[in-house]
C-alpha positions, -999 to 999 in steps of 0.1 A, spaced: -871 -421 -258 -844 -394 -256 -834 -373 -225 -818 -335 -232 -793 -330 -211 -788 -293 -207 -756 -280 -194 -754 -245 -184 -718 -227 -175 -709 -194 -156 -681 -178 -155 -667 -175 -122 -646 -145 -106 -613 -158 -114 -622 -165 -152 -628 -205 -146 -659 -221 -163 -681 -237 -142 -709 -260 -154 -736 -258 -130 -767 -281 -125 -776 -301 -156 -811 -297 -167 -833 -329 -182 -858 -330 -206 -875 -361 -215 -890 -364 -257 -888 -384 -287 -858 -383 -310 -847 -403 -344 -809 -418 -347 -797 -411 -383 -761 -421 -402 -748 -390 -413 -743 -379 -448 -774 -381 -465 -780 -342 -469 -750 -318 -491 -750 -298 -452 -746 -329 -435 -716 -335 -459 -702 -310 -456 -698 -311 -416 -688 -348 -419 -661 -334 -442 -645 -311 -412 -649 -339 -383 -631 -364 -396 -616 -393 -370 -649 -391 -355 -684 -410 -360 -706 -386 -362 -750 -389 -360 -779 -371 -372 -805 -369 -346 -839 -354 -351 -853 -341 -321 -888 -319 -313 -883 -278 -324 -890 -271 -290 -856 -287 -280 -835 -251 -280 -808 -279 -283 -769 -264 -288 -735 -272 -279 -719 -287 -254 -759 -301 -248 -758 -339 -244 -788 -366 -259 -793 -398 -241 -811 -426 -262 -815 -456 -240 -779 -466 -230 -762 -443 -260 -750 -408 -249 -744 -383 -278 -728 -349 -280 -746 -323 -294 -720 -308 -319 -744 -283 -340 -777 -279 -354 -792 -279 -389 -822 -252 -395 -842 -244 -420 -874 -223 -419 -907 -237 -417 -893 -269 -397 -917 -289 -372 -883 -307 -359 -843 -301 -351 -818 -318 -370 -786 -321 -345 -752 -332 -358 -740 -355 -325 -708 -374 -318 -713 -410 -304 -696 -406 -264 -709 -438 -254 
């Protein structure tokens, strides 16, 4: 079981960005190592120094950076989303935070 934590950010009158109340949505996900497809290897090459994972989540989840995905006790930060045509799931590139 995974939980998608969507963080909304709004710009205040003084120009600073303020995080709103996070929205949480539960679902299922699959966690895999990074670098199996050509596009994943290209992304991994640009993100050196971080351990990256590919999470497969439901297509209904509109995940994007800087959202987070909690899988048990592990927390992942969304760095990017790989979209394909006729997809039934989303492949999300994440870095493990905890």
